[in-house]
C-alpha positions as CSV (number, residue, x, y, z in Angstrom):
1,M,116.3,175.6,144.8
2,K,116.5,172.3,146.2
3,C,115.7,169.1,143.9
4,Y,114.0,166.4,145.1
5,K,113.7,163.2,142.8
6,S,111.1,160.3,142.8
7,D,112.4,157.5,145.1
8,K,113.2,153.9,143.8
9,T,111.6,151.8,146.4
10,C,108.7,153.2,145.2
11,L,109.4,152.3,141.5
12,N,110.2,148.6,142.6
13,M,107.0,148.5,144.4
14,L,104.9,149.8,141.2
15,R,106.8,147.4,138.9
16,I,105.9,144.2,141.1
17,A,102.3,145.6,141.3
18,V,102.2,145.8,137.2
19,M,103.9,142.4,136.8
20,I,101.3,140.9,139.5
21,F,98.3,142.7,137.7
22,T,99.6,141.3,134.4
23,V,100.0,138.0,135.4
24,L,96.3,138.1,136.8
25,L,95.0,139.4,133.3
26,V,97.2,136.7,131.4
27,A,95.7,133.9,133.8
28,A,92.0,135.4,133.5
29,A,92.1,135.5,129.9
30,S,93.9,132.2,129.1
31,Y,90.7,130.9,131.2
32,Y,87.9,132.7,129.9
33,L,89.1,132.6,126.4
34,S,90.2,128.8,126.0
35,F,87.2,128.2,123.5
36,L,88.8,130.8,121.4
37,P,92.5,129.9,121.0
38,T,93.4,132.5,118.4
39,V,91.7,135.4,120.1
40,M,93.2,134.1,123.2
41,M,96.6,134.2,122.2
42,I,96.3,137.6,120.7
43,V,94.6,139.1,124.2
44,I,97.5,137.3,126.0
45,S,100.1,138.9,123.9
46,V,98.8,142.3,124.1
47,F,98.5,142.1,127.9
48,F,101.9,140.7,128.3
49,V,103.7,143.2,125.9
50,S,101.7,146.2,127.4
51,G,102.7,145.0,131.1
52,F,106.1,144.3,130.6
53,F,106.7,147.5,128.8
54,T,105.1,149.5,131.6
55,A,107.3,147.7,134.1
56,L,110.6,147.6,132.2
57,V,110.7,150.6,130.0
58,Y,107.8,153.2,130.7
59,L,108.1,153.5,134.7
60,P,111.9,153.5,134.9
61,V,112.2,156.3,132.4
62,Y,109.0,158.3,133.9
63,F,110.8,158.0,137.4
64,K,114.1,159.2,136.1
65,N,112.8,162.2,134.5
66,M,110.6,163.2,137.7
67,R,112.4,165.8,139.6
68,Y,110.8,168.7,141.8
69,F,112.1,171.8,142.7
70,V,111.4,173.9,145.8
71,S,112.6,177.2,146.7
72,E,111.4,180.0,148.8
73,E,109.1,181.3,146.0
74,K,107.8,178.4,143.8
75,I,108.0,174.6,143.6
76,V,108.5,173.4,139.9
77,K,107.9,169.7,138.7
78,V,109.5,168.3,135.7
79,S,108.1,164.9,134.5
80,G,107.4,162.8,131.5
81,F,108.5,159.8,129.4
82,Y,109.0,161.0,125.8
83,F,108.2,164.6,126.2
84,L,109.1,166.6,129.5
85,T,106.6,168.9,131.0
86,K,107.4,171.7,133.2
87,Q,104.7,172.6,135.9
88,S,105.2,175.7,138.3
89,V,103.4,177.0,141.3
90,R,104.1,180.2,143.3
91,L,103.8,179.2,146.9
92,E,101.7,182.3,147.7
93,K,99.0,181.2,145.2
94,I,98.5,177.8,146.8
95,Q,95.0,177.7,148.4
96,Y,95.4,174.3,150.5
97,T,97.0,171.4,150.3
98,T,96.6,167.6,150.9
99,T,99.2,165.3,152.2
100,I,98.7,161.5,151.7
101,S,101.0,158.9,153.1
102,T,100.0,155.4,153.0
103,P,100.2,152.9,156.1
104,F,103.4,151.2,154.5
105,S,104.9,154.2,153.6
106,K,108.3,153.6,155.4
107,R,108.9,150.6,153.0
108,T,106.9,151.6,149.9
109,N,107.7,155.6,149.8
110,L,104.0,155.8,148.4
111,N,103.8,159.7,149.8
112,F,101.8,162.4,148.0
113,I,101.5,166.3,148.5
114,L,98.6,167.7,146.4
115,L,98.8,171.4,145.9
116,Y,95.6,172.9,144.9
117,T,95.6,176.5,143.6
118,Y,92.7,178.4,142.0
119,G,93.2,177.0,138.3
120,G,94.6,173.2,138.8
121,M,96.2,170.9,141.1
122,L,100.2,170.1,141.0
123,P,100.8,166.8,142.5
124,V,104.1,165.9,144.1
125,M,104.3,162.0,144.0
126,F,106.7,159.3,144.9
127,V,108.9,161.0,147.4
128,S,110.7,159.3,150.1
129,D,109.6,159.8,154.0
130,R,112.4,162.0,154.4
131,D,111.7,164.3,151.5
132,F,107.9,164.2,152.2
133,A,108.8,166.0,155.3
134,E,110.9,168.0,154.1
135,I,108.8,169.6,151.3
136,S,106.0,169.7,153.7
137,G,108.1,171.7,156.0
138,A,108.9,174.1,153.3
139,L,105.2,174.4,152.5
140,K,104.3,174.9,156.0
141,V,101.6,172.2,155.6
């Protein structure tokens, strides 16, 4: 079984996106709620705390725990923040796959492989270009 981990470049890109989104929400709240200063401060505090928690605590722990194990028979995904979940799919049960590679995936590593089975779907997310090619080749996509 070969182990693949989520790419740190993608983590940094998501952190930047969350921080930008947080700043935009704080700016919008301060602009539109300026006539209610108490409500404005509460809303800004909630946006600020949730954005920074997501960027500085949640995403790093989630990315650290996200792993994929690919063998000849099955693919196993282990992920989670507080509770680790384990999903596995036998390769012979995969009906079809969808591969998604973003336009700037060489720099961002936003690559996705969606594995569809009869009862559900297993997403393989945030892998590097090299791992994306290896996993796609192992799945014969």
